[in-house]
N, CA, C and O atoms as a Tripos MOL2 file, in Angstrom:
@<TRIPOS>MOLECULE
protein
  300   299    75     0     0
PROTEIN
NO_CHARGES

@<TRIPOS>ATOM
      1 N          74.4380   52.3430  -36.9510 N.3       1 MET1
      2 CA         74.0170   52.5540  -38.1350 C.3       1 MET1
      3 C          73.9620   51.2570  -39.1010 C.2       1 MET1
      4 O          74.8210   50.3770  -39.1560 O.2       1 MET1
      5 N          72.9380   51.3180  -39.7420 N.am      2 ALA2
      6 CA         72.7890   49.9860  -40.6510 C.3       2 ALA2
      7 C          73.5050   50.0130  -41.8610 C.2       2 ALA2
      8 O          73.5720   51.0510  -42.5190 O.2       2 ALA2
      9 N          74.0680   48.9260  -42.2290 N.am      3 THR3
     10 CA         74.8090   48.8190  -43.2670 C.3       3 THR3
     11 C          74.4400   47.9300  -44.5750 C.2       3 THR3
     12 O          75.1260   47.5960  -45.5410 O.2       3 THR3
     13 N          73.1140   47.6820  -44.2330 N.am      4 ALA4
     14 CA         72.1810   47.1050  -45.3990 C.3       4 ALA4
     15 C          72.3570   47.8530  -46.6550 C.2       4 ALA4
     16 O          72.5260   49.0690  -46.5670 O.2       4 ALA4
     17 N          72.3350   47.1640  -48.0660 N.am      5 PRO5
     18 CA         72.2090   47.8700  -49.3010 C.3       5 PRO5
     19 C          71.0850   48.5470  -49.4960 C.2       5 PRO5
     20 O          70.1430   48.2980  -48.7440 O.2       5 PRO5
     21 N          70.9510   49.4270  -50.4160 N.am      6 VAL6
     22 CA         69.8340   50.3860  -50.4120 C.3       6 VAL6
     23 C          68.8810   49.5880  -51.0830 C.2       6 VAL6
     24 O          69.3230   48.9700  -52.0510 O.2       6 VAL6
     25 N          67.4560   49.4170  -50.7610 N.am      7 GLU7
     26 CA         66.5950   48.6030  -51.5980 C.3       7 GLU7
     27 C          66.2580   49.0800  -53.0280 C.2       7 GLU7
     28 O          66.2350   50.2950  -53.2280 O.2       7 GLU7
     29 N          66.0280   48.3350  -53.9090 N.am      8 LYS8
     30 CA         65.5290   48.7790  -55.1560 C.3       8 LYS8
     31 C          64.4710   49.7920  -55.3620 C.2       8 LYS8
     32 O          64.5170   50.7560  -56.1270 O.2       8 LYS8
     33 N          63.3710   49.3870  -54.4530 N.am      9 LYS9
     34 CA         62.2920   50.6620  -54.4630 C.3       9 LYS9
     35 C          62.6680   51.9290  -53.8840 C.2       9 LYS9
     36 O          61.9930   52.9230  -54.1490 O.2       9 LYS9
     37 N          63.7850   52.0120  -53.0350 N.am     10 VAL10
     38 CA         64.1030   53.4390  -52.7960 C.3      10 VAL10
     39 C          64.8710   54.0950  -54.1060 C.2      10 VAL10
     40 O          64.6710   55.2370  -54.5190 O.2      10 VAL10
     41 N          65.6060   53.3290  -54.5600 N.am     11 THR11
     42 CA         66.5050   53.9210  -55.6800 C.3      11 THR11
     43 C          65.5780   54.2070  -56.6290 C.2      11 THR11
     44 O          65.6190   55.3400  -57.1100 O.2      11 THR11
     45 N          64.6240   53.3300  -57.0710 N.am     12 ALA12
     46 CA         63.6460   53.4720  -58.2070 C.3      12 ALA12
     47 C          62.6730   54.8940  -57.8700 C.2      12 ALA12
     48 O          62.2700   55.6900  -58.7190 O.2      12 ALA12
     49 N          62.4840   54.9400  -56.7080 N.am     13 ALA13
     50 CA         61.4390   56.0750  -56.2320 C.3      13 ALA13
     51 C          62.3420   57.4160  -56.4820 C.2      13 ALA13
     52 O          61.9070   58.3560  -57.1470 O.2      13 ALA13
     53 N          63.4490   57.4120  -55.9740 N.am     14 SER14
     54 CA         64.4610   58.5280  -55.9730 C.3      14 SER14
     55 C          64.7500   58.9230  -57.3000 C.2      14 SER14
     56 O          64.5950   60.0750  -57.7050 O.2      14 SER14
     57 N          65.1860   57.9430  -58.0070 N.am     15 ALA15
     58 CA         65.3820   58.2630  -59.5790 C.3      15 ALA15
     59 C          64.1560   58.8370  -60.1210 C.2      15 ALA15
     60 O          64.2840   59.7760  -60.9060 O.2      15 ALA15
     61 N          62.9980   58.4240  -59.8280 N.am     16 GLY16
     62 CA         61.5750   58.7730  -60.5140 C.3      16 GLY16
     63 C          61.4950   60.3440  -59.8720 C.2      16 GLY16
     64 O          61.0370   61.2060  -60.6220 O.2      16 GLY16
     65 N          61.8960   60.7180  -58.5990 N.am     17 ALA17
     66 CA         61.5330   61.8930  -57.9760 C.3      17 ALA17
     67 C          62.4300   62.9570  -58.8270 C.2      17 ALA17
     68 O          61.9730   64.0380  -59.1950 O.2      17 ALA17
     69 N          63.9460   62.4640  -59.1310 N.am     18 TYR18
     70 CA         64.7340   63.2870  -59.8130 C.3      18 TYR18
     71 C          64.2920   63.6610  -61.1310 C.2      18 TYR18
     72 O          64.2190   64.8300  -61.5080 O.2      18 TYR18
     73 N          63.9500   62.4970  -61.9380 N.am     19 VAL19
     74 CA         63.5200   62.6640  -63.3290 C.3      19 VAL19
     75 C          61.9910   63.5140  -63.4070 C.2      19 VAL19
     76 O          61.7920   64.3900  -64.2490 O.2      19 VAL19
     77 N          61.1520   63.1720  -62.5700 N.am     20 GLY20
     78 CA         59.8850   63.8140  -62.4000 C.3      20 GLY20
     79 C          60.1220   65.5090  -62.2330 C.2      20 GLY20
     80 O          59.5150   66.3100  -62.9450 O.2      20 GLY20
     81 N          60.9830   65.8710  -61.3060 N.am     21 SER21
     82 CA         61.2010   67.1250  -60.9070 C.3      21 SER21
     83 C          62.0570   67.8450  -62.1480 C.2      21 SER21
     84 O          61.8270   69.0140  -62.4580 O.2      21 SER21
     85 N          62.8290   67.2270  -62.6680 N.am     22 THR22
     86 CA         63.7050   67.7450  -63.7630 C.3      22 THR22
     87 C          62.6510   68.1890  -65.0010 C.2      22 THR22
     88 O          62.6630   69.3260  -65.4730 O.2      22 THR22
     89 N          61.6640   67.0410  -65.4950 N.am     23 ALA23
     90 CA         60.8500   67.1860  -66.3400 C.3      23 ALA23
     91 C          59.9840   68.3740  -65.9470 C.2      23 ALA23
     92 O          59.7280   69.2360  -66.7880 O.2      23 ALA23
     93 N          59.5770   68.4450  -64.8480 N.am     24 LEU24
     94 CA         58.4980   69.4510  -64.3030 C.3      24 LEU24
     95 C          59.1850   71.0250  -64.4410 C.2      24 LEU24
     96 O          58.5910   72.0080  -64.8840 O.2      24 LEU24
     97 N          60.5440   70.9880  -63.9570 N.am     25 LEU25
     98 CA         61.3150   72.2400  -64.2730 C.3      25 LEU25
     99 C          61.2460   72.6620  -65.7500 C.2      25 LEU25
    100 O          60.8630   73.7710  -66.1220 O.2      25 LEU25
    101 N          61.6260   71.7360  -66.4980 N.am     26 ALA26
    102 CA         61.6800   71.9990  -68.0150 C.3      26 ALA26
    103 C          60.3720   72.2630  -68.6040 C.2      26 ALA26
    104 O          60.2430   73.1310  -69.4670 O.2      26 ALA26
    105 N          59.3160   71.5010  -68.1480 N.am     27 ALA27
    106 CA         58.0100   72.3710  -68.7070 C.3      27 ALA27
    107 C          57.6650   73.6450  -68.1930 C.2      27 ALA27
    108 O          57.1540   74.5070  -68.9080 O.2      27 ALA27
    109 N          57.9200   73.8120  -66.9830 N.am     28 LEU28
    110 CA         57.8910   75.3380  -66.4180 C.3      28 LEU28
    111 C          58.6170   76.2890  -67.1960 C.2      28 LEU28
    112 O          58.1650   77.4260  -67.3340 O.2      28 LEU28
    113 N          59.7540   75.9260  -67.7450 N.am     29 VAL29
    114 CA         60.7160   76.9500  -68.4390 C.3      29 VAL29
    115 C          59.9890   77.0990  -69.7390 C.2      29 VAL29
    116 O          59.8680   78.2110  -70.2520 O.2      29 VAL29
    117 N          59.4690   75.9440  -70.3240 N.am     30 ALA30
    118 CA         58.8420   75.8630  -71.6890 C.3      30 ALA30
    119 C          57.5320   76.9920  -71.6590 C.2      30 ALA30
    120 O          57.3490   77.9850  -72.3630 O.2      30 ALA30
    121 N          56.7840   76.4690  -70.6510 N.am     31 VAL31
    122 CA         55.6150   77.3580  -70.2400 C.3      31 VAL31
    123 C          55.7230   78.8760  -70.0620 C.2      31 VAL31
    124 O          54.8890   79.7100  -70.4160 O.2      31 VAL31
    125 N          56.6810   79.0500  -69.5630 N.am     32 GLN32
    126 CA         57.1270   80.5690  -69.0220 C.3      32 GLN32
    127 C          56.7090   81.4840  -70.1220 C.2      32 GLN32
    128 O          55.8690   82.3370  -69.8320 O.2      32 GLN32
    129 N          57.0650   81.4470  -71.0700 N.am     33 ASP33
    130 CA         56.7600   82.2810  -72.4710 C.3      33 ASP33
    131 C          55.2840   82.0880  -73.2250 C.2      33 ASP33
    132 O          54.7800   82.8350  -74.0640 O.2      33 ASP33
    133 N          54.6630   80.6550  -72.5750 N.am     34 ASN34
    134 CA         53.5260   80.3840  -73.1560 C.3      34 ASN34
    135 C          52.4300   79.8260  -72.1350 C.2      34 ASN34
    136 O          52.1570   78.6300  -72.0350 O.2      34 ASN34
    137 N          51.8590   80.8150  -71.4150 N.am     35 SER35
    138 CA         51.0550   80.2970  -70.2670 C.3      35 SER35
    139 C          49.7250   79.7710  -70.8120 C.2      35 SER35
    140 O          48.9180   79.3960  -69.9620 O.2      35 SER35
    141 N          49.3420   79.6800  -72.2070 N.am     36 ARG36
    142 CA         48.2560   79.0500  -72.5890 C.3      36 ARG36
    143 C          48.2350   77.5650  -72.1990 C.2      36 ARG36
    144 O          47.1500   76.9900  -72.1100 O.2      36 ARG36
    145 N          49.4680   76.8750  -71.9480 N.am     37 LEU37
    146 CA         49.2700   75.3920  -71.7020 C.3      37 LEU37
    147 C          48.7750   75.2380  -70.1200 C.2      37 LEU37
    148 O          48.4290   74.1000  -69.8010 O.2      37 LEU37
    149 N          48.7170   76.1100  -69.2590 N.am     38 ILE38
    150 CA         48.2700   75.8200  -68.0150 C.3      38 ILE38
    151 C          47.3590   77.0210  -67.5880 C.2      38 ILE38
    152 O          47.0670   77.1610  -66.4000 O.2      38 ILE38
    153 N          46.9540   77.7970  -68.4470 N.am     39 GLU39
    154 CA         45.8910   78.6780  -68.1280 C.3      39 GLU39
    155 C          44.5760   78.1710  -67.7550 C.2      39 GLU39
    156 O          43.8540   78.9330  -67.1120 O.2      39 GLU39
    157 N          44.1210   76.9420  -68.0700 N.am     40 TRP40
    158 CA         42.9870   76.2940  -67.7590 C.3      40 TRP40
    159 C          42.6550   75.8710  -66.1230 C.2      40 TRP40
    160 O          41.5870   75.5140  -65.6270 O.2      40 TRP40
    161 N          43.9840   76.0520  -65.5000 N.am     41 MET41
    162 CA         43.9260   75.6170  -64.2130 C.3      41 MET41
    163 C          43.8320   77.2820  -63.4040 C.2      41 MET41
    164 O          44.3020   78.3760  -63.7130 O.2      41 MET41
    165 N          43.0310   76.8290  -62.3190 N.am     42 PRO42
    166 CA         43.1490   78.4050  -61.2300 C.3      42 PRO42
    167 C          44.3830   78.6510  -60.8390 C.2      42 PRO42
    168 O          45.1880   77.7290  -60.7080 O.2      42 PRO42
    169 N          44.6960   79.9030  -60.6030 N.am     43 ASN43
    170 CA         46.0490   80.0070  -60.2760 C.3      43 ASN43
    171 C          46.3890   79.7970  -58.8850 C.2      43 ASN43
    172 O          47.5940   79.8180  -58.6330 O.2      43 ASN43
    173 N          45.6160   79.6050  -57.9630 N.am     44 GLY44
    174 CA         45.7200   79.0270  -56.5920 C.3      44 GLY44
    175 C          46.0040   77.5240  -56.8380 C.2      44 GLY44
    176 O          46.8330   76.9880  -56.1030 O.2      44 GLY44
    177 N          45.4690   76.8820  -57.6840 N.am     45 ALA45
    178 CA         45.6840   75.2440  -57.8260 C.3      45 ALA45
    179 C          46.9880   74.8270  -58.6340 C.2      45 ALA45
    180 O          47.4430   73.6840  -58.5860 O.2      45 ALA45
    181 N          47.5680   75.8970  -59.4100 N.am     46 THR46
    182 CA         48.5150   75.3610  -60.4200 C.3      46 THR46
    183 C          49.6370   74.6140  -59.7380 C.2      46 THR46
    184 O          50.0380   73.5250  -60.1480 O.2      46 THR46
    185 N          50.1810   75.3040  -58.5680 N.am     47 PRO47
    186 CA         51.2320   74.5850  -57.8000 C.3      47 PRO47
    187 C          51.0900   73.1940  -57.2500 C.2      47 PRO47
    188 O          51.9770   72.3500  -57.3730 O.2      47 PRO47
    189 N          50.0100   72.9920  -56.6720 N.am     48 PHE48
    190 CA         49.5690   71.6620  -56.3520 C.3      48 PHE48
    191 C          49.4650   70.6620  -57.4630 C.2      48 PHE48
    192 O          49.8890   69.5110  -57.3630 O.2      48 PHE48
    193 N          48.8960   71.1410  -58.5000 N.am     49 VAL49
    194 CA         48.5450   70.2230  -59.6460 C.3      49 VAL49
    195 C          49.8340   69.7780  -60.3300 C.2      49 VAL49
    196 O          50.0170   68.6180  -60.6990 O.2      49 VAL49
    197 N          50.7950   70.8550  -60.4920 N.am     50 LEU50
    198 CA         52.1670   70.6210  -61.1030 C.3      50 LEU50
    199 C          53.0790   69.7140  -60.1150 C.2      50 LEU50
    200 O          54.0220   69.0350  -60.5200 O.2      50 LEU50
    201 N          52.6840   69.7940  -58.8260 N.am     51 ALA51
    202 CA         53.4510   69.0900  -57.6860 C.3      51 ALA51
    203 C          53.2200   67.5270  -57.8340 C.2      51 ALA51
    204 O          54.0510   66.7020  -57.4550 O.2      51 ALA51
    205 N          51.9080   67.1790  -58.4710 N.am     52 LEU52
    206 CA         51.4710   66.0150  -58.6450 C.3      52 LEU52
    207 C          52.3450   65.1580  -59.6540 C.2      52 LEU52
    208 O          52.2950   63.9280  -59.6370 O.2      52 LEU52
    209 N          53.1960   65.9080  -60.5870 N.am     53 ILE53
    210 CA         53.9980   65.0520  -61.3820 C.3      53 ILE53
    211 C          54.9350   64.2780  -60.8720 C.2      53 ILE53
    212 O          54.9480   63.0470  -60.9170 O.2      53 ILE53
    213 N          55.8890   65.1190  -60.2830 N.am     54 PRO54
    214 CA         57.0350   64.0130  -59.7030 C.3      54 PRO54
    215 C          56.5510   63.0000  -58.6330 C.2      54 PRO54
    216 O          57.1840   61.9990  -58.2960 O.2      54 PRO54
    217 N          55.2540   63.4180  -58.1040 N.am     55 ALA55
    218 CA         54.7420   62.6580  -56.9980 C.3      55 ALA55
    219 C          54.1020   61.3310  -57.4560 C.2      55 ALA55
    220 O          54.1450   60.3090  -56.7720 O.2      55 ALA55
    221 N          53.4640   61.4250  -58.7480 N.am     56 ALA56
    222 CA         53.0740   60.3170  -59.4100 C.3      56 ALA56
    223 C          54.1280   59.3650  -59.8860 C.2      56 ALA56
    224 O          54.0310   58.1480  -59.7340 O.2      56 ALA56
    225 N          55.2960   60.0520  -60.5570 N.am     57 ILE57
    226 CA         56.1770   59.2520  -60.9990 C.3      57 ILE57
    227 C          57.0300   58.6400  -59.8240 C.2      57 ILE57
    228 O          57.6600   57.6530  -60.2050 O.2      57 ILE57
    229 N          57.2050   58.9360  -58.5930 N.am     58 THR58
    230 CA         57.8030   58.5090  -57.5800 C.3      58 THR58
    231 C          56.9270   57.3730  -57.1150 C.2      58 THR58
    232 O          57.4630   56.2770  -56.9490 O.2      58 THR58
    233 N          55.5020   57.5340  -56.8640 N.am     59 PHE59
    234 CA         54.5200   56.4910  -56.4300 C.3      59 PHE59
    235 C          54.8440   55.3400  -57.4170 C.2      59 PHE59
    236 O          55.0890   54.2340  -56.9330 O.2      59 PHE59
    237 N          54.8670   55.5180  -58.8300 N.am     60 VAL60
    238 CA         54.6010   54.4950  -59.7050 C.3      60 VAL60
    239 C          56.0250   53.9170  -59.5550 C.2      60 VAL60
    240 O          56.0710   52.6870  -59.5150 O.2      60 VAL60
    241 N          57.1280   54.5460  -59.4710 N.am     61 GLY61
    242 CA         58.5070   53.8590  -59.4010 C.3      61 GLY61
    243 C          58.4370   52.9170  -58.1010 C.2      61 GLY61
    244 O          58.5880   51.7010  -58.2210 O.2      61 GLY61
    245 N          58.2330   53.4450  -57.0080 N.am     62 GLY62
    246 CA         58.2260   52.4350  -55.9250 C.3      62 GLY62
    247 C          57.2010   51.3830  -55.6840 C.2      62 GLY62
    248 O          57.4620   50.3730  -55.0310 O.2      62 GLY62
    249 N          55.9640   51.6320  -56.2400 N.am     63 TRP63
    250 CA         55.1580   50.6830  -56.1980 C.3      63 TRP63
    251 C          55.4780   49.4500  -57.1380 C.2      63 TRP63
    252 O          55.3260   48.2890  -56.7570 O.2      63 TRP63
    253 N          55.9550   49.8140  -58.4560 N.am     64 GLY64
    254 CA         56.2530   48.7550  -59.5500 C.3      64 GLY64
    255 C          57.7320   48.0070  -59.3240 C.2      64 GLY64
    256 O          58.1610   47.1710  -60.1190 O.2      64 GLY64
    257 N          58.2910   48.3380  -58.3880 N.am     65 THR65
    258 CA         59.7020   47.8930  -58.0680 C.3      65 THR65
    259 C          59.7280   46.7400  -57.2170 C.2      65 THR65
    260 O          59.2320   46.9800  -56.1170 O.2      65 THR65
    261 N          60.1760   45.4730  -57.3740 N.am     66 LYS66
    262 CA         60.0980   44.5720  -56.3250 C.3      66 LYS66
    263 C          60.9530   44.9150  -54.9110 C.2      66 LYS66
    264 O          61.9730   45.5970  -54.8150 O.2      66 LYS66
    265 N          60.2510   44.2620  -53.9070 N.am     67 HIS67
    266 CA         60.9690   44.5700  -52.6980 C.3      67 HIS67
    267 C          62.4080   43.6810  -52.4970 C.2      67 HIS67
    268 O          62.4040   42.5120  -52.8830 O.2      67 HIS67
    269 N          63.5110   44.1940  -51.9510 N.am     68 THR68
    270 CA         64.5280   43.5140  -51.7570 C.3      68 THR68
    271 C          64.5200   42.7790  -50.7090 C.2      68 THR68
    272 O          64.3080   43.3940  -49.6640 O.2      68 THR68
    273 N          64.7160   41.4110  -50.6110 N.am     69 PRO69
    274 CA         64.6890   40.6210  -49.5990 C.3      69 PRO69
    275 C          65.7570   40.8230  -48.4660 C.2      69 PRO69
    276 O          66.9370   40.8430  -48.8190 O.2      69 PRO69
    277 N          65.4860   40.9580  -47.2890 N.am     70 ARG70
    278 CA         66.6030   41.1740  -46.3530 C.3      70 ARG70
    279 C          66.9510   39.7820  -45.6120 C.2      70 ARG70
    280 O          66.2250   38.8150  -45.3810 O.2      70 ARG70
    281 N          68.2110   39.9990  -45.3410 N.am     71 THR71
    282 CA         68.8400   38.7370  -44.8520 C.3      71 THR71
    283 C          69.6070   39.1130  -43.5240 C.2      71 THR71
    284 O          70.3590   40.0880  -43.5420 O.2      71 THR71
    285 N          69.4520   38.4200  -42.4510 N.am     72 GLY72
    286 CA         70.1930   38.7450  -41.2300 C.3      72 GLY72
    287 C          69.4380   39.5810  -40.4800 C.2      72 GLY72
    288 O          68.2820   39.8690  -40.7910 O.2      72 GLY72
    289 N          70.0900   40.0720  -39.3430 N.am     73 ASN73
    290 CA         69.5120   40.7720  -38.1030 C.3      73 ASN73
    291 C          69.9330   42.2500  -38.6610 C.2      73 ASN73
    292 O          71.0960   42.5780  -38.8980 O.2      73 ASN73
    293 N          68.9260   42.9830  -38.8100 N.am     74 LEU74
    294 CA         69.1700   44.6400  -39.0770 C.3      74 LEU74
    295 C          68.6910   45.5700  -37.8380 C.2      74 LEU74
    296 O          67.9070   46.5060  -37.9930 O.2      74 LEU74
    297 N          69.1980   45.2390  -36.7140 N.am     75 ARG75
    298 CA         68.6180   46.1060  -35.6370 C.3      75 ARG75
    299 C          69.3600   47.4920  -35.7270 C.2      75 ARG75
    300 O          69.0710   48.3980  -34.9460 O.2      75 ARG75
@<TRIPOS>BOND
     1     1     2 1
     2     2     3 1
     3     3     4 2
     4     3     5 am
     5     5     6 1
     6     6     7 1
     7     7     8 2
     8     7     9 am
     9     9    10 1
    10    10    11 1
    11    11    12 2
    12    11    13 am
    13    13    14 1
    14    14    15 1
    15    15    16 2
    16    15    17 am
    17    17    18 1
    18    18    19 1
    19    19    20 2
    20    19    21 am
    21    21    22 1
    22    22    23 1
    23    23    24 2
    24    23    25 am
    25    25    26 1
    26    26    27 1
    27    27    28 2
    28    27    29 am
    29    29    30 1
    30    30    31 1
    31    31    32 2
    32    31    33 am
    33    33    34 1
    34    34    35 1
    35    35    36 2
    36    35    37 am
    37    37    38 1
    38    38    39 1
    39    39    40 2
    40    39    41 am
    41    41    42 1
    42    42    43 1
    43    43    44 2
    44    43    45 am
    45    45    46 1
    46    46    47 1
    47    47    48 2
    48    47    49 am
    49    49    50 1
    50    50    51 1
    51    51    52 2
    52    51    53 am
    53    53    54 1
    54    54    55 1
    55    55    56 2
    56    55    57 am
    57    57    58 1
    58    58    59 1
    59    59    60 2
    60    59    61 am
    61    61    62 1
    62    62    63 1
    63    63    64 2
    64    63    65 am
    65    65    66 1
    66    66    67 1
    67    67    68 2
    68    67    69 am
    69    69    70 1
    70    70    71 1
    71    71    72 2
    72    71    73 am
    73    73    74 1
    74    74    75 1
    75    75    76 2
    76    75    77 am
    77    77    78 1
    78    78    79 1
    79    79    80 2
    80    79    81 am
    81    81    82 1
    82    82    83 1
    83    83    84 2
    84    83    85 am
    85    85    86 1
    86    86    87 1
    87    87    88 2
    88    87    89 am
    89    89    90 1
    90    90    91 1
    91    91    92 2
    92    91    93 am
    93    93    94 1
    94    94    95 1
    95    95    96 2
    96    95    97 am
    97    97    98 1
    98    98    99 1
    99    99   100 2
   100    99   101 am
   101   101   102 1
   102   102   103 1
   103   103   104 2
   104   103   105 am
   105   105   106 1
   106   106   107 1
   107   107   108 2
   108   107   109 am
   109   109   110 1
   110   110   111 1
   111   111   112 2
   112   111   113 am
   113   113   114 1
   114   114   115 1
   115   115   116 2
   116   115   117 am
   117   117   118 1
   118   118   119 1
   119   119   120 2
   120   119   121 am
   121   121   122 1
   122   122   123 1
   123   123   124 2
   124   123   125 am
   125   125   126 1
   126   126   127 1
   127   127   128 2
   128   127   129 am
   129   129   130 1
   130   130   131 1
   131   131   132 2
   132   131   133 am
   133   133   134 1
   134   134   135 1
   135   135   136 2
   136   135   137 am
   137   137   138 1
   138   138   139 1
   139   139   140 2
   140   139   141 am
   141   141   142 1
   142   142   143 1
   143   143   144 2
   144   143   145 am
   145   145   146 1
   146   146   147 1
   147   147   148 2
   148   147   149 am
   149   149   150 1
   150   150   151 1
   151   151   152 2
   152   151   153 am
   153   153   154 1
   154   154   155 1
   155   155   156 2
   156   155   157 am
   157   157   158 1
   158   158   159 1
   159   159   160 2
   160   159   161 am
   161   161   162 1
   162   162   163 1
   163   163   164 2
   164   163   165 am
   165   165   166 1
   166   166   167 1
   167   167   168 2
   168   167   169 am
   169   169   170 1
   170   170   171 1
   171   171   172 2
   172   171   173 am
   173   173   174 1
   174   174   175 1
   175   175   176 2
   176   175   177 am
   177   177   178 1
   178   178   179 1
   179   179   180 2
   180   179   181 am
   181   181   182 1
   182   182   183 1
   183   183   184 2
   184   183   185 am
   185   185   186 1
   186   186   187 1
   187   187   188 2
   188   187   189 am
   189   189   190 1
   190   190   191 1
   191   191   192 2
   192   191   193 am
   193   193   194 1
   194   194   195 1
   195   195   196 2
   196   195   197 am
   197   197   198 1
   198   198   199 1
   199   199   200 2
   200   199   201 am
   201   201   202 1
   202   202   203 1
   203   203   204 2
   204   203   205 am
   205   205   206 1
   206   206   207 1
   207   207   208 2
   208   207   209 am
   209   209   210 1
   210   210   211 1
   211   211   212 2
   212   211   213 am
   213   213   214 1
   214   214   215 1
   215   215   216 2
   216   215   217 am
   217   217   218 1
   218   218   219 1
   219   219   220 2
   220   219   221 am
   221   221   222 1
   222   222   223 1
   223   223   224 2
   224   223   225 am
   225   225   226 1
   226   226   227 1
   227   227   228 2
   228   227   229 am
   229   229   230 1
   230   230   231 1
   231   231   232 2
   232   231   233 am
   233   233   234 1
   234   234   235 1
   235   235   236 2
   236   235   237 am
   237   237   238 1
   238   238   239 1
   239   239   240 2
   240   239   241 am
   241   241   242 1
   242   242   243 1
   243   243   244 2
   244   243   245 am
   245   245   246 1
   246   246   247 1
   247   247   248 2
   248   247   249 am
   249   249   250 1
   250   250   251 1
   251   251   252 2
   252   251   253 am
   253   253   254 1
   254   254   255 1
   255   255   256 2
   256   255   257 am
   257   257   258 1
   258   258   259 1
   259   259   260 2
   260   259   261 am
   261   261   262 1
   262   262   263 1
   263   263   264 2
   264   263   265 am
   265   265   266 1
   266   266   267 1
   267   267   268 2
   268   267   269 am
   269   269   270 1
   270   270   271 1
   271   271   272 2
   272   271   273 am
   273   273   274 1
   274   274   275 1
   275   275   276 2
   276   275   277 am
   277   277   278 1
   278   278   279 1
   279   279   280 2
   280   279   281 am
   281   281   282 1
   282   282   283 1
   283   283   284 2
   284   283   285 am
   285   285   286 1
   286   286   287 1
   287   287   288 2
   288   287   289 am
   289   289   290 1
   290   290   291 1
   291   291   292 2
   292   291   293 am
   293   293   294 1
   294   294   295 1
   295   295   296 2
   296   295   297 am
   297   297   298 1
   298   298   299 1
   299   299   300 2
@<TRIPOS>SUBSTRUCTURE
     1 MET1         2 RESIDUE 1 A MET
     2 ALA2         6 RESIDUE 1 A ALA
     3 THR3        10 RESIDUE 1 A THR
     4 ALA4        14 RESIDUE 1 A ALA
     5 PRO5        18 RESIDUE 1 A PRO
     6 VAL6        22 RESIDUE 1 A VAL
     7 GLU7        26 RESIDUE 1 A GLU
     8 LYS8        30 RESIDUE 1 A LYS
     9 LYS9        34 RESIDUE 1 A LYS
    10 VAL10       38 RESIDUE 1 A VAL
    11 THR11       42 RESIDUE 1 A THR
    12 ALA12       46 RESIDUE 1 A ALA
    13 ALA13       50 RESIDUE 1 A ALA
    14 SER14       54 RESIDUE 1 A SER
    15 ALA15       58 RESIDUE 1 A ALA
    16 GLY16       62 RESIDUE 1 A GLY
    17 ALA17       66 RESIDUE 1 A ALA
    18 TYR18       70 RESIDUE 1 A TYR
    19 VAL19       74 RESIDUE 1 A VAL
    20 GLY20       78 RESIDUE 1 A GLY
    21 SER21       82 RESIDUE 1 A SER
    22 THR22       86 RESIDUE 1 A THR
    23 ALA23       90 RESIDUE 1 A ALA
    24 LEU24       94 RESIDUE 1 A LEU
    25 LEU25       98 RESIDUE 1 A LEU
    26 ALA26      102 RESIDUE 1 A ALA
    27 ALA27      106 RESIDUE 1 A ALA
    28 LEU28      110 RESIDUE 1 A LEU
    29 VAL29      114 RESIDUE 1 A VAL
    30 ALA30      118 RESIDUE 1 A ALA
    31 VAL31      122 RESIDUE 1 A VAL
    32 GLN32      126 RESIDUE 1 A GLN
    33 ASP33      130 RESIDUE 1 A ASP
    34 ASN34      134 RESIDUE 1 A ASN
    35 SER35      138 RESIDUE 1 A SER
    36 ARG36      142 RESIDUE 1 A ARG
    37 LEU37      146 RESIDUE 1 A LEU
    38 ILE38      150 RESIDUE 1 A ILE
    39 GLU39      154 RESIDUE 1 A GLU
    40 TRP40      158 RESIDUE 1 A TRP
    41 MET41      162 RESIDUE 1 A MET
    42 PRO42      166 RESIDUE 1 A PRO
    43 ASN43      170 RESIDUE 1 A ASN
    44 GLY44      174 RESIDUE 1 A GLY
    45 ALA45      178 RESIDUE 1 A ALA
    46 THR46      182 RESIDUE 1 A THR
    47 PRO47      186 RESIDUE 1 A PRO
    48 PHE48      190 RESIDUE 1 A PHE
    49 VAL49      194 RESIDUE 1 A VAL
    50 LEU50      198 RESIDUE 1 A LEU
    51 ALA51      202 RESIDUE 1 A ALA
    52 LEU52      206 RESIDUE 1 A LEU
    53 ILE53      210 RESIDUE 1 A ILE
    54 PRO54      214 RESIDUE 1 A PRO
    55 ALA55      218 RESIDUE 1 A ALA
    56 ALA56      222 RESIDUE 1 A ALA
    57 ILE57      226 RESIDUE 1 A ILE
    58 THR58      230 RESIDUE 1 A THR
    59 PHE59      234 RESIDUE 1 A PHE
    60 VAL60      238 RESIDUE 1 A VAL
    61 GLY61      242 RESIDUE 1 A GLY
    62 GLY62      246 RESIDUE 1 A GLY
    63 TRP63      250 RESIDUE 1 A TRP
    64 GLY64      254 RESIDUE 1 A GLY
    65 THR65      258 RESIDUE 1 A THR
    66 LYS66      262 RESIDUE 1 A LYS
    67 HIS67      266 RESIDUE 1 A HIS
    68 THR68      270 RESIDUE 1 A THR
    69 PRO69      274 RESIDUE 1 A PRO
    70 ARG70      278 RESIDUE 1 A ARG
    71 THR71      282 RESIDUE 1 A THR
    72 GLY72      286 RESIDUE 1 A GLY
    73 ASN73      290 RESIDUE 1 A ASN
    74 LEU74      294 RESIDUE 1 A LEU
    75 ARG75      298 RESIDUE 1 A ARG
């Protein structure tokens, strides 16, 4: 098993996924009583469109974070 430290990219993407998912759940709770905020979307597309929020935050977090240089042999 590898004992290398966790890369900054993985940490940033994981934190982004957590924050994005939490924000999405909070938005869904807020919208539950006020569906006008998402009524412009077709019902079948709503889950897919809403799932893009944490995915986009995760992508930006992983893309924007610098790569952690690896040292040594990590077989």
